[in-house]
mmCIF file as gemmi writes it, N, C-alpha and C atoms, coordinates in Angstrom:
data_model
loop_
_atom_site.group_PDB
_atom_site.id
_atom_site.type_symbol
_atom_site.label_atom_id
_atom_site.label_alt_id
_atom_site.label_comp_id
_atom_site.label_asym_id
_atom_site.label_entity_id
_atom_site.label_seq_id
_atom_site.pdbx_PDB_ins_code
_atom_site.Cartn_x
_atom_site.Cartn_y
_atom_site.Cartn_z
_atom_site.occupancy
_atom_site.B_iso_or_equiv
_atom_site.pdbx_formal_charge
_atom_site.auth_seq_id
_atom_site.auth_asym_id
_atom_site.pdbx_PDB_model_num
ATOM 1 N N . UNK Axp A 1 ? -30.823 63.653 -92.393 1 0 ? 1 A 1
ATOM 2 C CA . UNK Axp A 1 ? -32.205 63.214 -92.469 1 0 ? 1 A 1
ATOM 3 C C . UNK Axp A 1 ? -32.57 62.925 -93.917 1 0 ? 1 A 1
ATOM 4 N N . UNK Axp A 2 ? -33.378 61.982 -94.12 1 0 ? 2 A 1
ATOM 5 C CA . UNK Axp A 2 ? -33.881 61.625 -95.436 1 0 ? 2 A 1
ATOM 6 C C . UNK Axp A 2 ? -34.876 62.691 -95.884 1 0 ? 2 A 1
ATOM 7 N N . UNK Axp A 3 ? -34.758 63.173 -97.108 1 0 ? 3 A 1
ATOM 8 C CA . UNK Axp A 3 ? -35.617 64.251 -97.591 1 0 ? 3 A 1
ATOM 9 C C . UNK Axp A 3 ? -36.842 63.769 -98.352 1 0 ? 3 A 1
ATOM 10 N N . UNK Axp A 4 ? -37.127 62.503 -98.358 1 0 ? 4 A 1
ATOM 11 C CA . UNK Axp A 4 ? -38.29 62.001 -99.059 1 0 ? 4 A 1
ATOM 12 C C . UNK Axp A 4 ? -39.47 61.891 -98.102 1 0 ? 4 A 1
ATOM 13 N N . UNK Axp A 5 ? -40.664 62.16 -98.634 1 0 ? 5 A 1
ATOM 14 C CA . UNK Axp A 5 ? -41.87 61.969 -97.831 1 0 ? 5 A 1
ATOM 15 C C . UNK Axp A 5 ? -42.264 60.503 -97.971 1 0 ? 5 A 1
ATOM 16 N N . UNK Axp A 6 ? -42.305 59.815 -96.839 1 0 ? 6 A 1
ATOM 17 C CA . UNK Axp A 6 ? -42.633 58.391 -96.855 1 0 ? 6 A 1
ATOM 18 C C . UNK Axp A 6 ? -44.095 58.156 -96.511 1 0 ? 6 A 1
ATOM 19 N N . UNK Axp A 7 ? -44.761 59.215 -96.065 1 0 ? 7 A 1
ATOM 20 C CA . UNK Axp A 7 ? -46.162 59.064 -95.686 1 0 ? 7 A 1
ATOM 21 C C . UNK Axp A 7 ? -47.035 59.833 -96.668 1 0 ? 7 A 1
ATOM 22 N N . UNK Axp A 8 ? -48.277 59.48 -96.682 1 0 ? 8 A 1
ATOM 23 C CA . UNK Axp A 8 ? -49.27 60.17 -97.478 1 0 ? 8 A 1
ATOM 24 C C . UNK Axp A 8 ? -49.332 61.635 -97.038 1 0 ? 8 A 1
ATOM 25 N N . UNK Axp A 9 ? -49.492 62.56 -97.973 1 0 ? 9 A 1
ATOM 26 C CA . UNK Axp A 9 ? -49.539 63.996 -97.673 1 0 ? 9 A 1
ATOM 27 C C . UNK Axp A 9 ? -50.629 64.317 -96.649 1 0 ? 9 A 1
ATOM 28 N N . UNK Axp A 10 ? -51.752 63.659 -96.731 1 0 ? 10 A 1
ATOM 29 C CA . UNK Axp A 10 ? -52.837 63.9 -95.771 1 0 ? 10 A 1
ATOM 30 C C . UNK Axp A 10 ? -52.392 63.537 -94.353 1 0 ? 10 A 1
ATOM 31 N N . UNK Axp A 11 ? -51.633 62.453 -94.219 1 0 ? 11 A 1
ATOM 32 C CA . UNK Axp A 11 ? -51.107 62.06 -92.906 1 0 ? 11 A 1
ATOM 33 C C . UNK Axp A 11 ? -50.166 63.122 -92.354 1 0 ? 11 A 1
ATOM 34 N N . UNK Axp A 12 ? -49.297 63.622 -93.215 1 0 ? 12 A 1
ATOM 35 C CA . UNK Axp A 12 ? -48.331 64.638 -92.796 1 0 ? 12 A 1
ATOM 36 C C . UNK Axp A 12 ? -49.064 65.883 -92.322 1 0 ? 12 A 1
ATOM 37 N N . UNK Axp A 13 ? -50.039 66.331 -93.075 1 0 ? 13 A 1
ATOM 38 C CA . UNK Axp A 13 ? -50.762 67.551 -92.712 1 0 ? 13 A 1
ATOM 39 C C . UNK Axp A 13 ? -51.655 67.345 -91.488 1 0 ? 13 A 1
ATOM 40 N N . UNK Axp A 14 ? -52.104 66.129 -91.268 1 0 ? 14 A 1
ATOM 41 C CA . UNK Axp A 14 ? -52.902 65.836 -90.076 1 0 ? 14 A 1
ATOM 42 C C . UNK Axp A 14 ? -52.073 66.052 -88.805 1 0 ? 14 A 1
ATOM 43 N N . UNK Axp A 15 ? -50.773 65.877 -88.909 1 0 ? 15 A 1
ATOM 44 C CA . UNK Axp A 15 ? -49.874 66.064 -87.766 1 0 ? 15 A 1
ATOM 45 C C . UNK Axp A 15 ? -49.535 67.533 -87.512 1 0 ? 15 A 1
ATOM 46 N N . UNK Axp A 16 ? -50.01 68.424 -88.37 1 0 ? 16 A 1
ATOM 47 C CA . UNK Axp A 16 ? -49.605 69.827 -88.303 1 0 ? 16 A 1
ATOM 48 C C . UNK Axp A 16 ? -49.848 70.465 -86.934 1 0 ? 16 A 1
ATOM 49 N N . UNK Axp A 17 ? -50.98 70.262 -86.329 1 0 ? 17 A 1
ATOM 50 C CA . UNK Axp A 17 ? -51.279 70.909 -85.041 1 0 ? 17 A 1
ATOM 51 C C . UNK Axp A 17 ? -50.344 70.425 -83.931 1 0 ? 17 A 1
ATOM 52 N N . UNK Axp A 18 ? -50.055 69.14 -83.91 1 0 ? 18 A 1
ATOM 53 C CA . UNK Axp A 18 ? -49.138 68.596 -82.905 1 0 ? 18 A 1
ATOM 54 C C . UNK Axp A 18 ? -47.731 69.131 -83.144 1 0 ? 18 A 1
ATOM 55 N N . UNK Axp A 19 ? -47.313 69.135 -84.396 1 0 ? 19 A 1
ATOM 56 C CA . UNK Axp A 19 ? -45.969 69.59 -84.731 1 0 ? 19 A 1
ATOM 57 C C . UNK Axp A 19 ? -45.814 71.087 -84.525 1 0 ? 19 A 1
ATOM 58 N N . UNK Axp A 20 ? -46.877 71.832 -84.713 1 0 ? 20 A 1
ATOM 59 C CA . UNK Axp A 20 ? -46.824 73.283 -84.503 1 0 ? 20 A 1
ATOM 60 C C . UNK Axp A 20 ? -46.35 73.589 -83.086 1 0 ? 20 A 1
ATOM 61 N N . UNK Axp A 21 ? -46.905 72.925 -82.11 1 0 ? 21 A 1
ATOM 62 C CA . UNK Axp A 21 ? -46.506 73.146 -80.714 1 0 ? 21 A 1
ATOM 63 C C . UNK Axp A 21 ? -45.062 72.708 -80.474 1 0 ? 21 A 1
ATOM 64 N N . UNK Axp A 22 ? -44.679 71.569 -81.027 1 0 ? 22 A 1
ATOM 65 C CA . UNK Axp A 22 ? -43.308 71.073 -80.847 1 0 ? 22 A 1
ATOM 66 C C . UNK Axp A 22 ? -42.296 72.015 -81.499 1 0 ? 22 A 1
ATOM 67 N N . UNK Axp A 23 ? -42.6 72.453 -82.715 1 0 ? 23 A 1
ATOM 68 C CA . UNK Axp A 23 ? -41.691 73.355 -83.424 1 0 ? 23 A 1
ATOM 69 C C . UNK Axp A 23 ? -41.574 74.675 -82.671 1 0 ? 23 A 1
ATOM 70 N N . UNK Axp A 24 ? -42.691 75.179 -82.207 1 0 ? 24 A 1
ATOM 71 C CA . UNK Axp A 24 ? -42.671 76.439 -81.462 1 0 ? 24 A 1
ATOM 72 C C . UNK Axp A 24 ? -41.778 76.304 -80.225 1 0 ? 24 A 1
ATOM 73 N N . UNK Axp A 25 ? -41.884 75.213 -79.497 1 0 ? 25 A 1
ATOM 74 C CA . UNK Axp A 25 ? -41.067 75.046 -78.285 1 0 ? 25 A 1
ATOM 75 C C . UNK Axp A 25 ? -39.582 74.872 -78.629 1 0 ? 25 A 1
ATOM 76 N N . UNK Axp A 26 ? -39.28 74.199 -79.731 1 0 ? 26 A 1
ATOM 77 C CA . UNK Axp A 26 ? -37.887 74.043 -80.169 1 0 ? 26 A 1
ATOM 78 C C . UNK Axp A 26 ? -37.27 75.4 -80.484 1 0 ? 26 A 1
ATOM 79 N N . UNK Axp A 27 ? -38.053 76.269 -81.11 1 0 ? 27 A 1
ATOM 80 C CA . UNK Axp A 27 ? -37.529 77.557 -81.567 1 0 ? 27 A 1
ATOM 81 C C . UNK Axp A 27 ? -37.54 78.637 -80.484 1 0 ? 27 A 1
ATOM 82 N N . UNK Axp A 28 ? -38.137 78.362 -79.344 1 0 ? 28 A 1
ATOM 83 C CA . UNK Axp A 28 ? -38.114 79.334 -78.244 1 0 ? 28 A 1
ATOM 84 C C . UNK Axp A 28 ? -36.692 79.567 -77.757 1 0 ? 28 A 1
ATOM 85 N N . UNK Axp A 29 ? -35.873 78.513 -77.753 1 0 ? 29 A 1
ATOM 86 C CA . UNK Axp A 29 ? -34.502 78.611 -77.257 1 0 ? 29 A 1
ATOM 87 C C . UNK Axp A 29 ? -33.65 79.493 -78.161 1 0 ? 29 A 1
ATOM 88 N N . UNK Axp A 30 ? -33.606 79.161 -79.451 1 0 ? 30 A 1
ATOM 89 C CA . UNK Axp A 30 ? -32.886 79.984 -80.423 1 0 ? 30 A 1
ATOM 90 C C . UNK Axp A 30 ? -33.333 79.587 -81.831 1 0 ? 30 A 1
ATOM 91 N N . UNK Axp A 31 ? -33.175 80.495 -82.794 1 0 ? 31 A 1
ATOM 92 C CA . UNK Axp A 31 ? -33.607 80.209 -84.169 1 0 ? 31 A 1
ATOM 93 C C . UNK Axp A 31 ? -32.859 79.01 -84.756 1 0 ? 31 A 1
ATOM 94 N N . UNK Axp A 32 ? -33.556 78.278 -85.623 1 0 ? 32 A 1
ATOM 95 C CA . UNK Axp A 32 ? -32.974 77.097 -86.254 1 0 ? 32 A 1
ATOM 96 C C . UNK Axp A 32 ? -33.437 77.001 -87.705 1 0 ? 32 A 1
ATOM 97 N N . UNK Axp A 33 ? -32.658 76.264 -88.501 1 0 ? 33 A 1
ATOM 98 C CA . UNK Axp A 33 ? -33.017 75.994 -89.893 1 0 ? 33 A 1
ATOM 99 C C . UNK Axp A 33 ? -33.97 74.794 -89.945 1 0 ? 33 A 1
ATOM 100 N N . UNK Axp A 34 ? -34.57 74.6 -91.095 1 0 ? 34 A 1
ATOM 101 C CA . UNK Axp A 34 ? -35.462 73.448 -91.273 1 0 ? 34 A 1
ATOM 102 C C . UNK Axp A 34 ? -34.733 72.121 -91.05 1 0 ? 34 A 1
ATOM 103 N N . UNK Axp A 35 ? -33.52 71.916 -91.602 1 0 ? 35 A 1
ATOM 104 C CA . UNK Axp A 35 ? -32.824 70.652 -91.313 1 0 ? 35 A 1
ATOM 105 C C . UNK Axp A 35 ? -32.532 70.459 -89.819 1 0 ? 35 A 1
ATOM 106 N N . UNK Axp A 36 ? -32.221 71.535 -89.108 1 0 ? 36 A 1
ATOM 107 C CA . UNK Axp A 36 ? -31.982 71.425 -87.663 1 0 ? 36 A 1
ATOM 108 C C . UNK Axp A 36 ? -33.266 71.04 -86.928 1 0 ? 36 A 1
ATOM 109 N N . UNK Axp A 37 ? -34.371 71.65 -87.323 1 0 ? 37 A 1
ATOM 110 C CA . UNK Axp A 37 ? -35.666 71.333 -86.711 1 0 ? 37 A 1
ATOM 111 C C . UNK Axp A 37 ? -36.021 69.871 -86.997 1 0 ? 37 A 1
ATOM 112 N N . UNK Axp A 38 ? -35.852 69.455 -88.247 1 0 ? 38 A 1
ATOM 113 C CA . UNK Axp A 38 ? -36.158 68.066 -88.638 1 0 ? 38 A 1
ATOM 114 C C . UNK Axp A 38 ? -35.336 67.075 -87.836 1 0 ? 38 A 1
ATOM 115 N N . UNK Axp A 39 ? -34.071 67.392 -87.621 1 0 ? 39 A 1
ATOM 116 C CA . UNK Axp A 39 ? -33.196 66.502 -86.856 1 0 ? 39 A 1
ATOM 117 C C . UNK Axp A 39 ? -33.68 66.361 -85.417 1 0 ? 39 A 1
ATOM 118 N N . UNK Axp A 40 ? -34.064 67.455 -84.808 1 0 ? 40 A 1
ATOM 119 C CA . UNK Axp A 40 ? -34.562 67.411 -83.426 1 0 ? 40 A 1
ATOM 120 C C . UNK Axp A 40 ? -35.878 66.646 -83.353 1 0 ? 40 A 1
ATOM 121 N N . UNK Axp A 41 ? -36.766 66.88 -84.323 1 0 ? 41 A 1
ATOM 122 C CA . UNK Axp A 41 ? -38.065 66.184 -84.342 1 0 ? 41 A 1
ATOM 123 C C . UNK Axp A 41 ? -37.945 64.719 -84.744 1 0 ? 41 A 1
ATOM 124 N N . UNK Axp A 42 ? -36.806 64.374 -85.395 1 0 ? 42 A 1
ATOM 125 C CA . UNK Axp A 42 ? -36.607 63.029 -85.947 1 0 ? 42 A 1
ATOM 126 C C . UNK Axp A 42 ? -37.66 62.705 -87.022 1 0 ? 42 A 1
ATOM 127 N N . UNK Axp A 43 ? -37.904 63.717 -87.862 1 0 ? 43 A 1
ATOM 128 C CA . UNK Axp A 43 ? -38.81 63.588 -89.007 1 0 ? 43 A 1
ATOM 129 C C . UNK Axp A 43 ? -38.05 64.035 -90.25 1 0 ? 43 A 1
ATOM 130 N N . UNK Axp A 44 ? -38.432 63.551 -91.42 1 0 ? 44 A 1
ATOM 131 C CA . UNK Axp A 44 ? -37.76 63.974 -92.646 1 0 ? 44 A 1
ATOM 132 C C . UNK Axp A 44 ? -37.906 65.483 -92.869 1 0 ? 44 A 1
ATOM 133 N N . UNK Axp A 45 ? -36.89 66.084 -93.462 1 0 ? 45 A 1
ATOM 134 C CA . UNK Axp A 45 ? -36.939 67.512 -93.788 1 0 ? 45 A 1
ATOM 135 C C . UNK Axp A 45 ? -38.108 67.834 -94.712 1 0 ? 45 A 1
ATOM 136 N N . UNK Axp A 46 ? -38.442 66.919 -95.607 1 0 ? 46 A 1
ATOM 137 C CA . UNK Axp A 46 ? -39.553 67.143 -96.541 1 0 ? 46 A 1
ATOM 138 C C . UNK Axp A 46 ? -40.886 67.293 -95.813 1 0 ? 46 A 1
ATOM 139 N N . UNK Axp A 47 ? -41.066 66.609 -94.703 1 0 ? 47 A 1
ATOM 140 C CA . UNK Axp A 47 ? -42.279 66.777 -93.898 1 0 ? 47 A 1
ATOM 141 C C . UNK Axp A 47 ? -42.171 68.054 -93.072 1 0 ? 47 A 1
ATOM 142 N N . UNK Axp A 48 ? -41.02 68.267 -92.488 1 0 ? 48 A 1
ATOM 143 C CA . UNK Axp A 48 ? -40.804 69.419 -91.619 1 0 ? 48 A 1
ATOM 144 C C . UNK Axp A 48 ? -40.993 70.719 -92.371 1 0 ? 48 A 1
ATOM 145 N N . UNK Axp A 49 ? -40.55 70.772 -93.613 1 0 ? 49 A 1
ATOM 146 C CA . UNK Axp A 49 ? -40.7 72.015 -94.379 1 0 ? 49 A 1
ATOM 147 C C . UNK Axp A 49 ? -42.174 72.366 -94.575 1 0 ? 49 A 1
ATOM 148 N N . UNK Axp A 50 ? -43.022 71.378 -94.707 1 0 ? 50 A 1
ATOM 149 C CA . UNK Axp A 50 ? -44.456 71.649 -94.857 1 0 ? 50 A 1
ATOM 150 C C . UNK Axp A 50 ? -45.012 72.305 -93.601 1 0 ? 50 A 1
ATOM 151 N N . UNK Axp A 51 ? -44.636 71.797 -92.44 1 0 ? 51 A 1
ATOM 152 C CA . UNK Axp A 51 ? -45.129 72.361 -91.185 1 0 ? 51 A 1
ATOM 153 C C . UNK Axp A 51 ? -44.569 73.758 -90.947 1 0 ? 51 A 1
ATOM 154 N N . UNK Axp A 52 ? -43.264 73.931 -91.181 1 0 ? 52 A 1
ATOM 155 C CA . UNK Axp A 52 ? -42.627 75.232 -90.955 1 0 ? 52 A 1
ATOM 156 C C . UNK Axp A 52 ? -43.2 76.272 -91.916 1 0 ? 52 A 1
ATOM 157 N N . UNK Axp A 53 ? -43.369 75.911 -93.181 1 0 ? 53 A 1
ATOM 158 C CA . UNK Axp A 53 ? -43.896 76.878 -94.146 1 0 ? 53 A 1
ATOM 159 C C . UNK Axp A 53 ? -45.342 77.256 -93.84 1 0 ? 53 A 1
ATOM 160 N N . UNK Axp A 54 ? -46.126 76.324 -93.33 1 0 ? 54 A 1
ATOM 161 C CA . UNK Axp A 54 ? -47.498 76.656 -92.919 1 0 ? 54 A 1
ATOM 162 C C . UNK Axp A 54 ? -47.466 77.64 -91.745 1 0 ? 54 A 1
ATOM 163 N N . UNK Axp A 55 ? -46.587 77.387 -90.79 1 0 ? 55 A 1
ATOM 164 C CA . UNK Axp A 55 ? -46.472 78.29 -89.638 1 0 ? 55 A 1
ATOM 165 C C . UNK Axp A 55 ? -45.984 79.665 -90.075 1 0 ? 55 A 1
ATOM 166 N N . UNK Axp A 56 ? -45.053 79.697 -91.021 1 0 ? 56 A 1
ATOM 167 C CA . UNK Axp A 56 ? -44.533 80.959 -91.533 1 0 ? 56 A 1
ATOM 168 C C . UNK Axp A 56 ? -45.629 81.716 -92.297 1 0 ? 56 A 1
ATOM 169 N N . UNK Axp A 57 ? -46.355 81.006 -93.134 1 0 ? 57 A 1
ATOM 170 C CA . UNK Axp A 57 ? -47.409 81.635 -93.941 1 0 ? 57 A 1
ATOM 171 C C . UNK Axp A 57 ? -48.482 82.273 -93.078 1 0 ? 57 A 1
ATOM 172 N N . UNK Axp A 58 ? -48.822 81.633 -91.979 1 0 ? 58 A 1
ATOM 173 C CA . UNK Axp A 58 ? -49.886 82.15 -91.118 1 0 ? 58 A 1
ATOM 174 C C . UNK Axp A 58 ? -49.369 83.043 -89.999 1 0 ? 58 A 1
ATOM 175 N N . UNK Axp A 59 ? -48.103 83.424 -90.074 1 0 ? 59 A 1
ATOM 176 C CA . UNK Axp A 59 ? -47.561 84.423 -89.168 1 0 ? 59 A 1
ATOM 177 C C . UNK Axp A 59 ? -47.111 83.931 -87.805 1 0 ? 59 A 1
ATOM 178 N N . UNK Axp A 60 ? -46.93 82.638 -87.635 1 0 ? 60 A 1
ATOM 179 C CA . UNK Axp A 60 ? -46.453 82.101 -86.361 1 0 ? 60 A 1
ATOM 180 C C . UNK Axp A 60 ? -44.924 82.115 -86.27 1 0 ? 60 A 1
ATOM 181 N N . UNK Axp A 61 ? -44.251 82.086 -87.44 1 0 ? 61 A 1
ATOM 182 C CA . UNK Axp A 61 ? -42.786 82.099 -87.49 1 0 ? 61 A 1
ATOM 183 C C . UNK Axp A 61 ? -42.326 83.211 -88.415 1 0 ? 61 A 1
ATOM 184 N N . UNK Axp A 62 ? -41.081 83.653 -88.194 1 0 ? 62 A 1
ATOM 185 C CA . UNK Axp A 62 ? -40.46 84.606 -89.092 1 0 ? 62 A 1
ATOM 186 C C . UNK Axp A 62 ? -39.029 84.189 -89.379 1 0 ? 62 A 1
ATOM 187 N N . UNK Axp A 63 ? -38.537 84.619 -90.545 1 0 ? 63 A 1
ATOM 188 C CA . UNK Axp A 63 ? -37.155 84.338 -90.931 1 0 ? 63 A 1
ATOM 189 C C . UNK Axp A 63 ? -36.235 85.262 -90.152 1 0 ? 63 A 1
ATOM 190 N N . UNK Axp A 64 ? -35.044 84.764 -89.858 1 0 ? 64 A 1
ATOM 191 C CA . UNK Axp A 64 ? -34.041 85.543 -89.147 1 0 ? 64 A 1
ATOM 192 C C . UNK Axp A 64 ? -32.825 85.699 -90.056 1 0 ? 64 A 1
ATOM 193 N N . UNK Axp A 65 ? -32.448 86.923 -90.342 1 0 ? 65 A 1
ATOM 194 C CA . UNK Axp A 65 ? -31.229 87.183 -91.105 1 0 ? 65 A 1
ATOM 195 C C . UNK Axp A 65 ? -31.272 86.673 -92.526 1 0 ? 65 A 1
ATOM 196 N N . UNK Axp A 66 ? -30.096 86.354 -93.033 1 0 ? 66 A 1
ATOM 197 C CA . UNK Axp A 66 ? -29.923 85.874 -94.407 1 0 ? 66 A 1
ATOM 198 C C . UNK Axp A 66 ? -29.757 84.359 -94.385 1 0 ? 66 A 1
ATOM 199 N N . UNK Axp A 67 ? -29.981 83.715 -95.547 1 0 ? 67 A 1
ATOM 200 C CA . UNK Axp A 67 ? -29.793 82.256 -95.588 1 0 ? 67 A 1
ATOM 201 C C . UNK Axp A 67 ? -28.341 81.867 -95.36 1 0 ? 67 A 1
ATOM 202 N N . UNK Axp A 68 ? -28.153 80.649 -94.824 1 0 ? 68 A 1
ATOM 203 C CA . UNK Axp A 68 ? -26.793 80.147 -94.605 1 0 ? 68 A 1
ATOM 204 C C . UNK Axp A 68 ? -26.188 79.685 -95.931 1 0 ? 68 A 1
ATOM 205 N N . UNK Axp A 69 ? -25.003 79.1 -95.885 1 0 ? 69 A 1
ATOM 206 C CA . UNK Axp A 69 ? -24.307 78.672 -97.105 1 0 ? 69 A 1
ATOM 207 C C . UNK Axp A 69 ? -25.086 77.629 -97.913 1 0 ? 69 A 1
ATOM 208 N N . UNK Axp A 70 ? -25.938 76.859 -97.246 1 0 ? 70 A 1
ATOM 209 C CA . UNK Axp A 70 ? -26.751 75.855 -97.935 1 0 ? 70 A 1
ATOM 210 C C . UNK Axp A 70 ? -28.068 76.446 -98.44 1 0 ? 70 A 1
ATOM 211 N N . UNK Axp A 71 ? -28.329 77.722 -98.132 1 0 ? 71 A 1
ATOM 212 C CA . UNK Axp A 71 ? -29.549 78.378 -98.596 1 0 ? 71 A 1
ATOM 213 C C . UNK Axp A 71 ? -30.714 78.313 -97.623 1 0 ? 71 A 1
ATOM 214 N N . UNK Axp A 72 ? -30.474 77.853 -96.397 1 0 ? 72 A 1
ATOM 215 C CA . UNK Axp A 72 ? -31.541 77.739 -95.413 1 0 ? 72 A 1
ATOM 216 C C . UNK Axp A 72 ? -31.601 78.961 -94.498 1 0 ? 72 A 1
ATOM 217 N N . UNK Axp A 73 ? -32.804 79.469 -94.319 1 0 ? 73 A 1
ATOM 218 C CA . UNK Axp A 73 ? -33.025 80.524 -93.33 1 0 ? 73 A 1
ATOM 219 C C . UNK Axp A 73 ? -33.198 79.895 -91.964 1 0 ? 73 A 1
ATOM 220 N N . UNK Axp A 74 ? -32.954 80.685 -90.933 1 0 ? 74 A 1
ATOM 221 C CA . UNK Axp A 74 ? -33.314 80.283 -89.58 1 0 ? 74 A 1
ATOM 222 C C . UNK Axp A 74 ? -34.666 80.904 -89.289 1 0 ? 74 A 1
ATOM 223 N N . UNK Axp A 75 ? -35.439 80.214 -88.48 1 0 ? 75 A 1
ATOM 224 C CA . UNK Axp A 75 ? -36.778 80.675 -88.126 1 0 ? 75 A 1
ATOM 225 C C . UNK Axp A 75 ? -36.904 80.815 -86.619 1 0 ? 75 A 1
ATOM 226 N N . UNK Axp A 76 ? -37.748 81.759 -86.21 1 0 ? 76 A 1
ATOM 227 C CA . UNK Axp A 76 ? -38.06 81.941 -84.787 1 0 ? 76 A 1
ATOM 228 C C . UNK Axp A 76 ? -39.539 82.274 -84.67 1 0 ? 76 A 1
ATOM 229 N N . UNK Axp A 77 ? -40.108 82.051 -83.492 1 0 ? 77 A 1
ATOM 230 C CA . UNK Axp A 77 ? -41.52 82.389 -83.285 1 0 ? 77 A 1
ATOM 231 C C . UNK Axp A 77 ? -41.721 83.915 -83.354 1 0 ? 77 A 1
ATOM 232 N N . UNK Axp A 78 ? -42.863 84.312 -83.871 1 0 ? 78 A 1
ATOM 233 C CA . UNK Axp A 78 ? -43.227 85.731 -83.89 1 0 ? 78 A 1
ATOM 234 C C . UNK Axp A 78 ? -43.751 86.072 -82.498 1 0 ? 78 A 1
ATOM 235 N N . UNK Axp A 79 ? -43.234 87.139 -81.959 1 0 ? 79 A 1
ATOM 236 C CA . UNK Axp A 79 ? -43.646 87.566 -80.607 1 0 ? 79 A 1
ATOM 237 C C . UNK Axp A 79 ? -44.938 88.341 -80.659 1 0 ? 79 A 1
């Protein structure tokens, strides 16, 4: 996935509520990294990280285990 944000930041954040539900449903099956989530959503990792970090900050997601070899944590929904 391309890691550049091609859209205005306001546009990306406007999508947050829609993406929150999609990300939550993706992670119900099993924990995934941000690049894995971005690939499934077909959105750039740079946009996906904004949505995932917002969900993590507000307690909707949690990190699982240690980071992988590339430095990415896996995330899962908080029960």
